[in-house]
C-alpha positions in Angstrom: 43.3 -6.9 -12.1 45.8 -9.5 -11.0 45.5 -10.3 -7.3 41.9 -8.9 -6.7 39.1 -11.4 -5.2 35.9 -11.5 -7.1 32.7 -10.8 -5.7 31.7 -14.2 -5.3 34.9 -15.1 -3.5 34.9 -12.0 -1.0 31.2 -13.5 -0.3 32.4 -17.0 0.7 34.9 -15.5 3.1 33.2 -13.4 4.7 30.5 -16.1 5.0 33.1 -18.6 6.2 34.2 -15.9 8.7 30.6 -15.2 9.8 30.0 -19.2 10.5 33.5 -19.3 12.2 32.9 -16.4 14.9 29.0 -18.1 15.5 30.8 -21.3 16.3 33.9 -19.5 18.4 30.8 -17.9 20.6 28.7 -21.1 21.1 32.1 -22.8 22.5 33.1 -19.6 24.6 29.3 -20.0 25.8 29.9 -23.9 26.9 33.4 -23.3 28.1 31.6 -22.8 31.6 29.1 -25.8 30.9 25.7 -25.7 33.0 26.9 -22.8 34.8 26.1 -20.0 32.3 28.3 -16.5 31.6 27.7 -13.2 31.9 27.9 -10.9 28.6 31.0 -9.4 29.9 32.7 -12.7 30.6 31.8 -13.7 26.9 33.5 -10.8 25.4 36.5 -11.0 27.8 36.9 -14.8 26.7 36.2 -14.0 23.1 38.2 -11.0 22.7 35.2 -9.5 20.3 33.7 -5.9 21.7 30.7 -6.4 24.3 28.6 -5.0 21.3 29.5 -6.9 18.9 28.8 -9.9 21.1 25.2 -8.6 21.9 23.9 -8.6 18.4 25.3 -12.2 17.6 23.9 -13.4 21.2 20.3 -11.9 20.3 20.3 -13.6 17.0 21.6 -16.9 18.5 19.0 -16.7 21.2 16.0 -16.1 18.3 17.1 -18.8 16.4 17.6 -21.3 20.0 21.1 -21.6 19.7 21.6 -19.7 23.3 19.1 -19.3 26.2 19.3 -16.2 28.0 18.1 -16.3 32.1 16.3 -13.1 32.6 17.1 -13.5 36.3 20.9 -14.0 36.4 21.5 -12.3 32.8 23.8 -15.4 32.0 23.7 -17.2 28.6 23.5 -21.1 28.1 23.7 -23.2 25.2 20.2 -23.3 23.9 17.5 -26.1 23.1 17.9 -26.2 19.4 21.5 -27.6 20.2 19.7 -30.4 22.1 17.3 -31.3 19.7 20.0 -31.6 17.0 22.4 -33.5 19.4 19.3 -35.8 20.1 19.8 -36.9 15.8 23.7 -36.8 15.9 25.0 -40.2 15.5 29.2 -40.2 16.7 31.2 -42.4 15.9 32.0 -43.9 18.7 29.3 -43.5 21.6 32.3 -43.3 24.4 30.4 -42.1 27.3 27.8 -45.6 27.2 31.0 -47.3 25.9 33.1 -46.2 28.9 30.5 -46.0 31.7 31.1 -49.5 33.0 34.8 -48.6 33.4 34.4 -45.3 35.1 31.7 -47.2 37.7 34.5 -50.1 38.4 36.8 -47.7 38.9 35.0 -45.5 41.3 34.0 -48.4 43.4 37.8 -49.7 43.3 39.5 -46.4 44.7 36.2 -44.5 45.9 37.8 -41.4 44.2 36.4 -39.5 41.2 36.2 -40.2 37.9 35.9 -38.4 34.6 35.9 -39.2 30.7 37.1 -36.3 28.9 36.5 -36.6 24.7 38.8 -34.6 22.4 37.0 -32.1 20.5 39.7 -29.9 18.7 42.2 -28.6 20.7 40.1 -28.7 23.7 39.3 -31.7 26.3 35.2 -32.2 26.8 33.9 -33.7 30.3 31.4 -36.4 28.6 31.0 -38.8 31.9 31.7 -39.0 35.4 31.3 -41.6 38.4 31.9 -40.2 41.8 33.6 -42.6 44.6 32.0 -43.3 48.0 35.5 -41.6 49.9 33.8 -38.4 51.9 36.0 -35.8 50.8 36.4 -35.6 47.3 38.2 -33.0 44.7 36.1 -30.5 43.3 33.8 -32.0 40.5 33.6 -31.6 37.2 30.6 -30.9 35.5 29.5 -32.9 32.3 29.9 -30.4 29.3 32.7 -28.8 30.9 35.3 -27.6 28.1 38.8 -26.9 28.5 41.8 -26.5 26.0 43.7 -29.6 25.7 46.2 -29.9 29.0 44.2 -28.5 31.6 43.4 -31.5 33.6 44.7 -35.0 33.6 42.6 -36.5 30.6 43.8 -33.6 28.3 47.2 -33.7 29.3 47.0 -37.6 28.7 45.8 -37.0 25.2 49.2 -34.5 25.1 50.9 -36.8 25.7 49.7 -39.6 23.3 49.9 -37.6 20.4 52.8 -37.4 17.8 55.4 -34.4 19.1 55.1 -31.8 16.3 51.0 -32.2 17.2 51.1 -31.7 20.6 53.5 -29.0 20.4 51.2 -27.2 17.5 48.3 -27.4 20.2 50.4 -25.7 23.1 51.4 -22.9 20.8 47.8 -22.6 19.5 46.4 -22.8 23.4 49.2 -20.7 24.8 46.9 -17.6 25.8 44.3 -19.4 27.0 46.7 -21.8 29.4 47.3 -18.7 31.4 43.7 -18.3 32.3 44.1 -21.5 34.6 46.2 -21.0 38.0 49.6 -21.9 37.3 49.5 -23.1 33.7 51.5 -21.9 31.2 52.4 -23.5 27.7 56.2 -23.9 29.1 54.8 -25.8 32.2 53.0 -28.1 29.7 55.5 -29.0 28.0 57.6 -30.3 31.0 54.3 -32.0 31.9 54.1 -33.7 28.3 57.4 -34.8 28.8 56.8 -36.8 32.2 53.9 -38.6 31.2 55.5 -39.7 27.9 58.2 -41.1 30.1 55.2 -42.6 32.7 53.1 -43.6 30.4 50.4 -41.6 32.3 49.7 -38.0 33.4 50.2 -36.8 37.1 49.1 -33.0 38.1 49.1 -32.2 41.5 47.5 -28.7 42.7 48.0 -27.0 39.3 44.6 -26.6 38.3 42.9 -26.7 42.3 45.3 -26.4 45.4 45.3 -29.9 47.4 44.0 -31.9 44.8 45.5 -33.7 42.2 44.7 -36.2 39.0 46.0 -39.0 36.8 44.7 -39.5 33.3 45.5 -42.0 30.7 44.6 -41.7 26.8 43.4 -43.9 24.3 43.7 -45.2 21.5 47.3 -45.0 21.5 49.4 -42.5 19.2 45.5 -41.0 18.1 43.9 -40.3 21.5 40.1 -39.4 21.2 39.5 -40.1 24.6 40.7 -40.1 28.0 40.2 -41.6 31.7 41.3 -39.4 34.9 41.2 -40.3 38.6 41.1 -37.1 40.5 41.5 -37.2 44.0 42.8 -34.9 47.1 46.7 -34.8 47.3 46.7 -37.0 50.2 45.1 -39.8 48.4 47.7 -40.3 45.7 50.9 -40.7 47.1 53.5 -42.7 45.0 52.7 -46.4 45.9 48.7 -45.5 45.8 49.4 -44.2 42.4 50.6 -46.8 40.9 48.1 -49.0 42.1 45.7 -46.7 40.7 47.6 -46.8 37.3 47.4 -50.6 37.2 43.9 -50.7 37.4 43.5 -47.7 35.1 45.6 -49.3 32.3 43.8 -52.2 32.7 39.9 -50.4 31.9 41.6 -48.7 29.0 43.2 -51.5 27.3 39.2 -52.9 27.5 38.3 -49.8 25.6 40.9 -49.9 23.1 39.7 -53.4 22.0 35.9 -52.6 22.1 37.0 -49.5 20.2 38.5 -52.0 17.3 36.2 -55.0 18.1 37.9 -57.4 19.4 37.6 -59.2 22.7 40.0 -58.1 25.8 43.1 -59.5 26.7 43.8 -56.9 29.2 43.8 -58.8 32.5 46.2 -61.4 31.1 48.3 -58.6 29.6 48.0 -55.8 32.1 51.7 -56.1 33.1 53.6 -56.3 29.9 
């Protein structure tokens, strides 16, 4: 009969859906970084029934893909993922490549520096450096995943993308933004437009009241990562912010040159 799927194609579709569901579950657990999540939070975030989550998590725990703390009843990413990660060979070792830039900027600004890497429609914090200023913006744990646009690093990546691609991501993540303070799809569209005009992203009290951040993505037009500087709002006035942006742009150009395997001329052209 026309339009009827064969048993093999039906099995393939079901198998693909199962893989997607497992990967989605792992992304949900990873979204809290090292803080872990209880099953009720996992069900609410994933949109799956709690009974389904319980069955999946039980199997993933047996396989070593998640780990459950008996005292807190929280789930964490499991040991097998760590073991597999040791064998992975990323195209760019951005965390190592950007480490010097993060620490130079932390020493210069005395504020908190983050490296965010793009993972599909999310940004993952993969490195950070803490400056010496005694009052800090709330530290973001390494490994935390957030929808692109939440945080200055992810927002700067949206600003650097072609408009159609950025809009598609904003639409797809629309329901997720509402879990983050004042974020909405329309708020992000305005923030992206402003970031494109400035040449960097800027958020003030958008995620955490009283704190702000600036961010810059790299490389241009096809961002794989971003560096952001977070501080209390009082340290991000217009004049100081422009000075920070100048230094940030210089470091980002060095990183872009390293990714392309060519000598950096960032200092010579930083005012272009």
